[in-house]
C-alpha positions in Angstrom: 0.0 0.0 0.0 2.9 2.3 0.7 4.4 1.5 -2.7 1.2 2.4 -4.4 0.6 5.6 -2.4 4.2 6.9 -2.8 5.7 5.3 -5.9 8.6 7.8 -5.8 10.0 6.1 -2.7 12.6 3.5 -3.8 13.8 2.3 -0.5 11.8 1.0 2.5 12.6 0.4 6.0 12.0 -3.1 7.5 8.5 -4.1 8.4 9.3 -3.7 12.2 10.6 -0.1 11.7 7.6 0.8 9.5 5.2 -0.6 12.1 6.9 1.6 14.7 6.7 4.7 12.6 3.1 4.1 11.8 2.3 3.7 15.5 3.9 7.0 16.3 2.2 8.8 13.3 -1.1 7.4 14.6 -0.4 8.4 18.1 -1.5 4.9 19.3 1.2 2.8 20.9 0.3 -0.5 22.8 1.1 -0.5 26.4 2.8 -3.7 27.5 2.0 -5.4 30.8 3.6 -8.6 32.3 0.9 -11.3 33.0 1.0 -14.7 34.5 2.2 -17.5 32.1 -1.3 -19.1 32.6 -3.1 -15.8 32.3 -4.3 -15.9 35.9 -3.6 -12.2 36.5 -2.0 -9.1 34.9 0.7 -7.6 36.8 -0.9 -4.2 36.9 -2.3 -2.0 39.6 -2.4 -3.9 42.9 -0.3 -6.7 41.4 2.5 -4.4 39.9 5.2 -5.3 42.4 4.6 -9.0 42.6 7.2 -11.5 41.2 4.9 -14.5 41.5 1.3 -15.1 40.4 -1.0 -14.8 43.6 -3.2 -17.5 42.2 -1.0 -20.3 40.8 2.4 -19.2 42.3 4.1 -19.4 38.9 7.2 -17.1 38.6 6.7 -13.9 36.7 10.1 -13.8 35.3 12.7 -16.1 33.7 16.3 -15.4 33.3 17.6 -14.9 29.7 21.1 -16.0 28.6 22.6 -12.7 29.9 21.0 -13.2 33.3 18.5 -10.5 32.9 14.9 -10.9 34.0 12.4 -11.7 31.2 8.7 -11.7 31.6 7.3 -15.2 30.8 4.1 -13.8 29.3 2.7 -10.4 28.3 -0.5 -8.6 27.7 -0.7 -5.8 25.2 -3.2 -3.1 25.8 -4.1 -0.7 23.0 -5.0 2.8 24.5 -8.5 4.0 23.9 -8.3 7.8 24.4 -6.0 8.5 21.4 -8.4 6.6 19.1 -11.5 8.5 20.3 -9.6 11.8 19.9 -8.7 10.7 16.3 -12.5 10.4 15.4 -12.8 14.2 15.8 -9.7 15.0 13.7 -11.3 13.5 10.6 -14.4 15.2 9.1 -16.1 12.1 7.8 -15.6 10.2 11.0 -16.6 13.3 13.1 -19.8 13.6 11.0 -20.6 9.9 11.5 -20.1 10.3 15.3 -23.1 12.8 15.4 -25.6 9.9 15.1 -26.2 9.8 18.9 -26.7 13.4 19.5 -29.1 13.6 16.6 -31.1 10.5 17.6 -34.6 11.2 18.6 -36.1 9.0 21.4 -39.8 8.2 20.9 -41.4 7.1 24.2 -42.7 3.5 23.9 -40.5 2.6 21.1 -37.2 0.7 21.2 -34.9 1.1 18.1 -31.5 1.4 19.6 -29.6 1.4 22.9 -30.5 5.0 23.4 -34.2 4.1 24.0 -33.1 1.9 26.9 -34.0 2.8 30.5 -30.3 3.0 31.6 -29.4 5.6 28.9 -32.4 7.7 29.6 -31.9 7.7 33.2 -28.1 8.7 32.9 -29.1 11.7 30.8 -30.6 13.4 33.8 -27.9 12.1 36.3 -24.8 14.2 37.2 -21.5 12.7 36.0 -19.5 11.1 38.9 -16.2 9.5 39.3 -15.8 7.0 42.2 -19.2 8.3 43.3 -18.0 12.0 43.6 -19.5 14.6 41.2 -16.9 16.2 38.8 -16.2 19.9 39.1 -18.2 20.9 36.0 -22.0 21.1 36.2 -22.8 18.5 33.6 -25.0 15.3 33.2 -24.2 12.2 31.2 -24.4 12.6 27.5 -25.3 16.3 27.8 -22.6 17.3 25.3 -23.1 16.2 21.6 -19.6 14.9 21.6 -20.1 12.5 24.5 -19.5 8.9 23.5 -21.4 5.8 24.5 -19.5 2.6 24.6 -20.2 -1.1 25.0 -17.7 -3.8 26.2 -17.7 -7.4 25.2 -15.4 -10.3 25.9 -15.6 -14.1 25.4 -13.2 -17.0 25.4 -12.4 -18.7 22.0 -10.3 -21.7 21.2 -6.9 -20.9 20.1 -6.4 -24.3 18.5 -8.7 -26.8 16.9 -8.0 -29.5 19.6 -7.5 -28.9 23.2 -8.9 -26.5 25.9 -6.6 -23.5 25.4 -8.4 -20.2 25.1 -7.7 -16.6 24.7 -10.0 -13.7 25.7 -10.3 -10.7 23.4 -11.5 -7.4 25.0 -13.5 -5.4 22.4 -15.3 -2.0 22.6 -18.3 -0.9 20.5 -18.8 2.8 19.5 -22.5 3.4 19.9 -22.2 7.0 18.5 -21.8 5.5 15.1 -25.0 4.6 13.1 -26.3 1.0 13.7 -25.6 0.0 10.1 -21.7 0.6 10.4 -21.0 0.5 14.2 -20.3 -3.3 14.2 -18.2 -3.4 11.0 -14.7 -4.6 11.8 -13.2 -1.3 10.8 -15.2 0.5 13.5 -14.5 -2.0 16.4 -12.1 -0.8 19.1 -10.0 -3.8 20.2 -8.4 -3.2 23.5 -6.1 -6.4 23.5 -6.2 -10.2 23.9 -5.7 -12.0 27.2 -3.3 -14.5 25.8 -4.4 -17.7 27.6 -4.0 -20.6 27.6 -6.4 -20.5 30.6 -9.4 -18.5 31.6 -8.2 -15.5 33.6 -8.5 -16.0 37.4 -8.7 -12.2 38.0 -10.1 -10.5 34.9 -10.2 -7.2 36.9 -6.4 -7.0 36.7 -6.5 -7.0 32.9 -9.3 -4.3 33.0 -7.3 -1.8 35.1 -5.8 0.1 32.1 -9.3 0.4 30.6 -10.8 1.5 33.9 -8.2 4.2 34.3 -8.9 5.6 30.9 -12.6 5.6 31.6 -12.1 7.7 34.8 -10.1 10.2 32.7 -12.8 10.3 30.0 -15.5 10.8 32.6 -13.7 13.8 33.8 -13.1 15.1 30.3 -10.1 15.0 27.9 -9.0 18.0 25.9 -9.8 17.4 22.2 -10.0 19.3 18.8 -13.1 19.1 16.7 -12.4 19.5 13.0 -16.1 20.2 12.2 -16.3 23.3 14.5 -12.7 24.1 14.4 -12.8 24.4 18.2 -11.6 22.5 21.3 -13.9 20.7 23.8 -13.8 18.4 26.6 -14.3 14.8 25.3 -16.2 12.4 27.5 -16.9 8.8 27.0 -19.0 6.5 29.1 -19.3 2.7 29.3 -23.2 1.9 28.7 -23.3 -1.8 28.3 -21.2 -4.9 29.0 -22.1 -8.3 27.5 -20.8 -11.7 26.7 -22.0 -15.3 27.3 -23.1 -16.3 30.8 -19.7 -17.6 32.0 -17.9 -14.4 30.7 -20.3 -12.0 32.3 -20.3 -13.9 35.5 -16.5 -13.6 35.5 -16.8 -9.7 34.8 -19.3 -9.3 37.6 -17.4 -11.5 40.0 -20.3 -13.9 40.5 -20.3 -17.6 41.1 -22.0 -18.4 37.7 -24.5 -20.8 36.3 -23.4 -23.6 38.5 -23.8 -21.8 41.8 -26.4 -21.9 44.5 -27.4 -18.3 43.5 -26.7 -18.6 39.7 -28.6 -15.7 38.3 -27.3 -12.1 38.0 -30.8 -10.7 37.6 -32.7 -12.5 40.3 -32.3 -14.2 43.7 -33.6 -17.6 42.6 -31.9 -20.5 44.4 -30.5 -23.7 42.8 -30.9 -27.2 44.4 -28.4 -30.1 44.2 -28.9 -33.0 41.8 -29.3 -36.2 44.0 -26.5 -38.7 43.5 -26.2 -42.4 44.2 -23.5 -42.0 46.8 -25.4 -39.4 48.7 -22.9 -36.6 48.0 -24.0 -33.2 46.7 -23.9 -33.1 42.9 -24.3 -30.4 40.4 -26.7 -27.6 41.2 -29.6 -26.8 38.9 -32.5 -24.3 39.0 -36.0 -25.9 39.5 -38.5 -24.8 37.0 -41.8 -22.9 37.6 -40.5 -20.8 40.5 -42.5 -17.6 41.2 -39.9 -14.9 40.7 -42.1 -12.0 41.9 -40.1 -9.7 44.0 -36.9 -11.6 43.6 -35.2 -9.1 41.3 -31.6 -7.9 42.2 -30.8 -4.2 42.5 -27.5 -2.5 42.2 -27.5 -1.2 45.7 -28.1 -4.7 47.1 -25.5 -6.4 45.0 -22.9 -3.8 46.0 -23.7 -4.2 49.7 -23.5 -8.0 49.3 -20.1 -7.7 47.5 -18.8 -5.5 50.2 -19.7 -8.0 52.9 -17.8 -10.7 51.0 -14.8 -8.4 50.6 -14.8 -7.4 54.3 -15.3 -10.9 55.7 -12.8 -11.6 58.5 -11.9 -15.1 57.3 -11.8 -17.1 54.1 -14.5 -19.4 55.4 -16.8 -16.6 56.1 -16.1 -15.0 52.7 -16.9 -18.4 51.0 -20.1 -18.8 53.0 -21.4 -15.4 52.0 -20.2 -15.8 48.5 -22.3 -19.1 48.2 -25.4 -17.3 49.6 -25.1 -14.4 47.5 -23.6 -15.8 44.4 -21.2 -12.9 44.5 -17.4 -13.2 45.1 -16.7 -9.6 45.7 -16.7 -6.2 44.1 -15.8 -6.1 40.4 -13.7 -3.3 39.0 -16.7 -2.6 36.6 -18.8 -1.6 39.7 -16.3 1.4 40.1 -17.6 2.7 36.6 -20.4 5.0 37.6 -22.2 4.9 34.3 -22.9 1.1 34.9 -25.7 -0.3 37.0 -25.6 -4.0 38.1 -27.2 -6.1 36.7 -29.2 -3.9 34.2 -26.1 -2.8 32.3 -25.0 -6.4 31.8 -28.0 -8.0 30.1 -28.1 -11.3 28.4 -27.8 -11.1 24.5 -29.9 -13.0 22.1 -27.0 -14.6 20.3 -25.9 -16.6 23.4 -29.2 -17.2 24.9 -31.1 -18.3 21.6 -28.5 -19.5 19.1 -25.8 -20.9 21.4 -28.0 -22.3 24.2 -31.8 -22.7 23.8 -31.7 -24.0 20.2 -28.7 -26.5 20.4 -30.3 -27.8 23.6 -33.6 -28.3 21.9 -32.0 -30.0 18.9 -30.2 -32.5 21.1 -33.5 -33.0 23.0 -35.4 -33.7 19.8 -32.7 -36.1 18.5 -32.5 -38.1 21.7 -28.9 -37.0 22.5 -29.6 -34.8 25.5 -27.4 -35.9 28.4 -28.4 -39.5 28.0 -32.0 -38.8 29.1 -34.8 -41.0 27.6 -38.2 -39.6 26.5 -40.1 -40.9 29.5 -43.8 -40.7 28.8 -43.7 -37.8 26.4 -43.5 -37.6 22.5 -41.1 -34.7 21.8 -38.4 -36.9 20.2 -38.1 -37.0 16.4 -37.4 -40.4 14.8 -33.9 -40.9 13.6 -35.2 -41.4 10.0 -37.1 -38.2 10.1 -34.3 -36.2 11.7 -32.0 -37.6 9.0 -34.4 -36.3 6.4 -34.6 -32.9 8.1 -30.8 -32.6 7.8 -30.6 -33.7 4.2 -33.4 -31.3 3.1 -31.9 -28.4 5.0 -28.5 -28.9 3.5 -30.0 -29.2 0.0 -32.1 -26.0 0.5 -28.8 -24.0 1.0 -27.9 -24.6 -2.6 -30.8 -22.5 -3.8 -30.7 -19.7 -1.2 -28.6 -16.6 -2.1 -25.6 -16.1 0.2 -26.8 -12.6 1.1 -29.6 -14.2 3.2 -27.1 -16.0 5.4 -24.5 -18.6 5.7 -24.7 -22.1 4.0 -26.3 -24.6 6.4 -24.6 -28.0 6.8 -26.6 -31.2 7.2 -27.7 -30.8 10.9 -28.1 -34.5 11.3 -24.5 -35.3 10.3 -22.7 -32.1 11.2 -24.7 -30.4 13.9 -21.7 -29.6 15.8 -20.4 -27.4 12.9 -23.4 -25.1 13.4 -22.3 -21.6 14.2 -24.6 -19.1 16.0 -25.3 -17.4 12.6 -26.3 -20.7 11.0 -28.4 -21.6 13.9 -30.2 -18.3 13.7 -31.0 -18.7 10.0 -32.0 -22.3 10.4 -34.4 -21.6 13.3 -36.1 -18.6 11.6 -36.5 -19.8 8.0 -35.8 -23.5 7.5 -36.8 -25.3 10.7 -40.6 -24.0 10.6 -40.9 -25.9 7.3 -38.6 -28.8 7.8 -40.1 -29.8 11.3 -43.8 -29.3 10.4 -44.4 -33.1 10.1 -41.6 -34.4 12.0 -43.0 -34.5 15.6 -45.2 -37.3 16.7 -47.2 -34.8 18.8 -48.5 -31.7 17.0 -48.3 -29.7 20.3 -44.5 -30.1 20.3 -44.3 -28.4 16.7 -46.6 -25.6 17.9 -44.6 -25.1 20.9 -41.5 -24.6 18.7 -43.3 -22.2 16.4 -44.3 -20.1 19.4 -40.6 -19.8 20.2 -39.8 -18.8 16.6 -42.5 -16.1 17.0 -40.9 -14.7 20.1 -37.4 -14.7 18.6 -38.8 -12.8 15.7 -40.3 -10.2 18.0 -36.9 -9.7 19.6 -35.2 -9.2 16.2 -37.5 -6.4 15.0 -35.8 -3.1 14.2 -38.5 -1.2 16.0 -40.0 -2.9 19.2 -42.9 -1.3 20.9 -43.8 -1.3 24.5 -46.7 -3.7 23.7 -44.1 -6.0 21.9 -42.1 -6.0 25.1 -45.1 -7.2 27.2 -45.7 -9.9 24.5 -42.0 -11.0 24.8 -42.2 -11.1 28.6 -45.4 -13.0 28.9 -44.6 -15.1 25.8 -41.5 -16.6 27.2 -43.1 -17.2 30.6 -45.9 -19.1 28.9 -43.4 -20.9 26.6 -41.4 -22.2 29.7 -44.6 -23.3 31.3 -45.7 -25.2 28.2 -42.1 -26.7 27.9 -42.6 -28.2 31.3 -45.9 -29.9 30.3 -44.6 -31.5 27.1 -41.1 -32.4 28.3 
């Protein structure tokens, strides 16, 4: 690209030198932090001076041939502030960033994150840092330049085989229009926790981000090319999301296998009986009345503080089991976030990576070795085989712009991505499964689920639709209990 742009240049520096020069020109240079060789912790903040991992006791350094200390693993963090400042130095980018300030909220209609309860509440709340109001008399998102951000993380397999995972940290810029904000060029990657294991203390890897967010809440001097003037740039974290284990880790909660597994309510799990009389895996009993069991930010913070201030490890563990909370998360220090409302479950993980794969294994008879009992929800092997063949054949006549090619779900169900499962559920399965169930009620139950998913995927969701979605899923779970 450099050769094409400047053909008069005959000699080029090495790739490494060019990369360094590009970083300096862009004003974005990664910050390097030592981390545990197993990715337990990042040696930043309260771990800066340690020479051993506080979780696994592995040494931080190893000696190189010259006897000098060399970190065994490192985490590279890409600073956020220089990249946000750069948006306002480019006229096209600065114009695109005006989407949020020009967005018109219509009460009773939900078309974007800016129609959400959290965002609307923040607009009338004074900006605070560590709970203290900043010097300037301003509220969240009062200035047209203020930026709304979303944070996402999830573990992904580094290799085809084995359990090694890495954890990318990615920000989304909600000031950009919805049709472009999730394009790869507009994502704001912060870095990748290198693995091979799940981080034991993800807070330590989020310290650099938290410090920048504190600066951005107070305001960073920035130049706006559109108005040819300087202003105080502020950016606020509005949402955090990922799959259930990832969000549990970010919130410092016990997670889905705990006695108090839910981040939104206080439902209690019960142990699965075992043959030897020992406590087995915990599960949530169905059909529990959750009225009045919702969690609030204030209650969760009070419970986290009790765990952190426990006088003994045994007391801390007892409280942690009771509350499902292992202590205060660093995200709780970000005043624009409210637990658990700012960390909602997302449809991709709930629907396409949990509910639908579970239903498919249930219908095919492969669900955790359970038999059908007295019910008739299982699809015969021959019928399921036909469903897989017809679905794969249909992909040959569906334009690729509609979605990814669907494999034979009977033979290669494990190859189904969330995108594939979404397309299969909404467009192919209602036709393919129509005459596959022994009991018509099972098919109608599935169609009700597709209807609810489609309501969730509308571009414009009304308040009436929200009520339909809420009551619809309650009824669907109730019906599920009757036919399963």
